[in-house]
C-alpha positions in Angstrom: 1.7 14.5 -5.4 0.0 13.1 -2.4 1.2 9.6 -1.3 0.0 7.3 1.5 2.4 4.9 3.1 0.6 2.0 4.8 2.2 0.4 7.8 1.5 -1.6 11.0 0.0 0.0 14.1 2.6 1.6 16.3 5.1 2.2 13.5 3.6 5.5 12.2 6.1 7.8 13.9 9.2 5.9 13.0 8.0 5.5 9.4 7.4 9.3 9.3 11.0 9.8 10.4 12.2 7.3 7.7 10.2 9.1 5.0 11.5 12.5 6.0 15.1 11.2 5.7 14.2 10.0 2.2 13.1 13.4 1.2 9.4 13.4 1.8 7.6 16.7 2.4 4.6 17.6 4.6 4.8 14.3 6.4 1.8 13.5 8.6 1.4 10.3 10.7 -2.1 8.8 10.9 -3.6 5.5 11.9 -1.6 2.7 10.4 -0.5 5.1 7.7 1.6 8.1 7.0 0.5 10.8 4.4 3.2 12.8 2.6 4.0 14.6 -0.6 6.7 13.9 -3.1 7.6 13.3 -6.7 7.3 10.1 -8.8 11.1 9.7 -8.2 10.6 9.7 -4.5 7.8 7.2 -4.8 10.2 4.8 -6.5 12.9 5.5 -4.0 10.5 4.9 -1.1 9.3 1.6 -2.5 13.0 0.5 -2.8 14.4 1.8 0.5 11.6 1.8 3.1 11.9 -0.8 5.8 8.9 0.3 7.7 6.1 0.6 5.1 3.8 -2.2 3.8 2.9 -0.4 0.6 2.7 3.0 -1.0 -0.6 4.1 -2.6 -1.4 7.3 -4.6 -5.0 8.6 -4.3 -6.5 9.6 -7.6 -10.1 10.3 -6.5 -11.9 11.1 -3.3 -15.7 11.6 -3.0 -18.6 11.2 -0.6 -21.6 8.9 -1.0 -25.1 8.9 0.4 -26.3 5.7 -1.2 -24.7 2.6 -2.7 -25.2 3.8 -6.3 -23.0 6.9 -5.7 -20.0 4.6 -5.5 -20.5 3.5 -9.1 -21.1 7.1 -10.3 -18.0 8.4 -8.7 -15.8 5.6 -10.0 -17.3 5.9 -13.5 -16.6 9.6 -13.7 -12.8 9.1 -13.1 -10.7 9.4 -16.3 -9.4 5.9 -16.1 -7.6 6.2 -19.4 -5.0 8.4 -17.6 -4.0 5.3 -15.6 -4.6 2.2 -17.8 -5.8 1.2 -21.2 -8.1 -1.4 -22.6 -5.3 -3.8 -23.4 -4.1 -4.0 -19.8 -5.3 -5.9 -16.8 -6.2 -4.6 -13.3 -7.3 -5.8 -9.9 -9.0 -4.2 -7.0 -8.3 -4.6 -3.3 -10.8 -3.0 -0.9 -11.2 -2.0 2.8 -14.8 -1.1 3.6 -16.3 0.2 6.8 -19.7 1.7 5.8 -23.4 1.3 6.6 -24.1 1.4 2.9 -22.5 -2.0 2.2 -23.1 -5.2 4.2 -20.6 -7.3 2.1 -17.1 -6.0 1.9 -16.4 -7.6 -1.4 -19.4 -6.1 -3.2 -18.0 -2.5 -3.5 -14.9 -3.8 -5.4 -17.3 -5.5 -7.9 -19.1 -2.1 -8.3 -15.9 -0.3 -9.0 -14.8 -3.1 -11.4 -18.0 -2.6 -13.4 -17.6 1.1 -13.4 -14.1 0.8 -14.9 -15.3 -1.7 -17.5 -18.2 0.4 -18.5 -16.0 3.5 -18.8 -13.8 1.8 -21.4 -16.6 0.0 -23.1 -18.4 3.3 -23.8 -15.3 4.9 -25.2 -13.5 2.1 -27.1 -15.8 -0.8 -27.2 -13.1 -2.8 -25.4 -12.4 -3.1 -21.7 -9.4 -4.1 -19.6 -9.7 -7.5 -18.0 -9.3 -8.5 -14.3 -6.2 -10.3 -13.3 -6.0 -10.9 -9.5 -2.6 -12.7 -9.6 -0.4 -10.3 -11.7 -2.3 -7.2 -12.7 -0.8 -4.4 -14.7 -2.5 -1.9 -12.4 -3.5 -2.5 -8.8 -6.3 -0.3 -7.6 -7.0 0.3 -3.9 -10.6 1.1 -2.8 -11.1 2.5 0.7 -14.5 3.3 2.1 -14.8 4.9 5.5 -18.5 5.5 6.4 -19.5 8.0 3.6 -16.1 8.7 2.2 -14.6 6.9 -0.7 -10.9 7.0 -1.8 -9.7 5.4 -5.0 -5.9 5.0 -5.2 -3.3 3.4 -7.4 -1.2 0.9 -5.5 2.4 1.5 -6.6 3.8 -1.5 -4.6 1.4 -4.3 -5.6 3.5 -7.0 -3.8 3.6 -6.0 -0.1 7.0 -4.7 1.0 7.3 -7.1 3.9 8.0 -9.8 1.3 11.7 -9.0 1.0 12.6 -12.0 -1.1 15.3 -13.4 1.2 13.1 -16.0 3.0 13.4 -19.4 1.3 11.7 -21.3 4.1 9.6 -20.3 7.1 8.2 -21.7 10.3 4.5 -21.8 11.4 4.3 -18.1 12.3 7.3 -16.1 11.2 7.6 -12.5 12.4 6.5 -9.9 9.8 9.6 -8.3 8.3 8.2 -4.8 8.6 7.4 -5.4 12.2 10.9 -6.8 12.9 12.5 -3.7 11.3 10.1 -1.5 13.3 11.0 -3.1 16.6 14.7 -2.6 15.9 14.1 1.1 15.0 11.9 1.6 18.1 14.6 0.0 20.3 17.1 2.6 19.0 19.7 -0.1 18.0 22.6 0.9 15.7 25.2 -1.2 14.1 27.9 -0.2 16.5 26.3 -2.3 19.2 26.1 -6.1 19.3 22.6 -7.5 18.8 21.4 -10.9 20.2 17.9 -12.4 19.8 17.4 -14.8 22.6 13.9 -15.8 21.3 15.1 -16.3 17.7 12.7 -18.3 15.7 13.2 -17.9 11.9 15.8 -15.1 12.4 13.7 -12.2 11.1 15.0 -9.6 13.6 18.6 -10.6 13.0 18.1 -10.6 9.2 16.6 -7.1 9.3 19.4 -5.9 11.6 21.9 -7.3 9.2 20.4 -5.4 6.3 20.5 -2.2 8.3 24.1 -2.8 9.4 25.2 -3.3 5.9 23.1 -0.5 4.5 21.4 -2.9 2.1 18.0 -1.7 0.8 15.2 -4.2 1.8 
């Protein structure tokens, strides 16, 4: 299946190398993302082992629009019962760059209504929205006339490693720290010092790498 790994600008190539090492096929770096193919098992492994990705999403529908109402029609025609049922909860995150929509939050509401109507017409029940802890996280991306609906397999961004108990005013993003280390070509055989150490993110990420601990 097709999978998209989202990352920070400048880390696309090193993320592609990381995914290839994990077993990904047909790896293609893009803009703040890397597209590849793999099994569900690889998707789980990538979420667990990747140091350089922010999240992994799985596209389930792509279509073009020429007017705002086309967004609803395309979303409604997707077989949503393949991905969730009326007893579950869902949430939608959106990234929108399109002349068809002046408010970036509105398209997410349109897709939400399409999903609700899909289930209501089939079961008389509909899944509810839960933005804090949804059963299914849906990603909506609109670029000009092109719409992509994806399932977010990560939900909680991967830079949230779980080891940070406190933080300063502006801590370095963990994915960025790991990316800087990878771009620098450092390996565990060489001492590493951080002379501008703030909250220790670079050193923490280097320690995880040196001890081969999954992030």
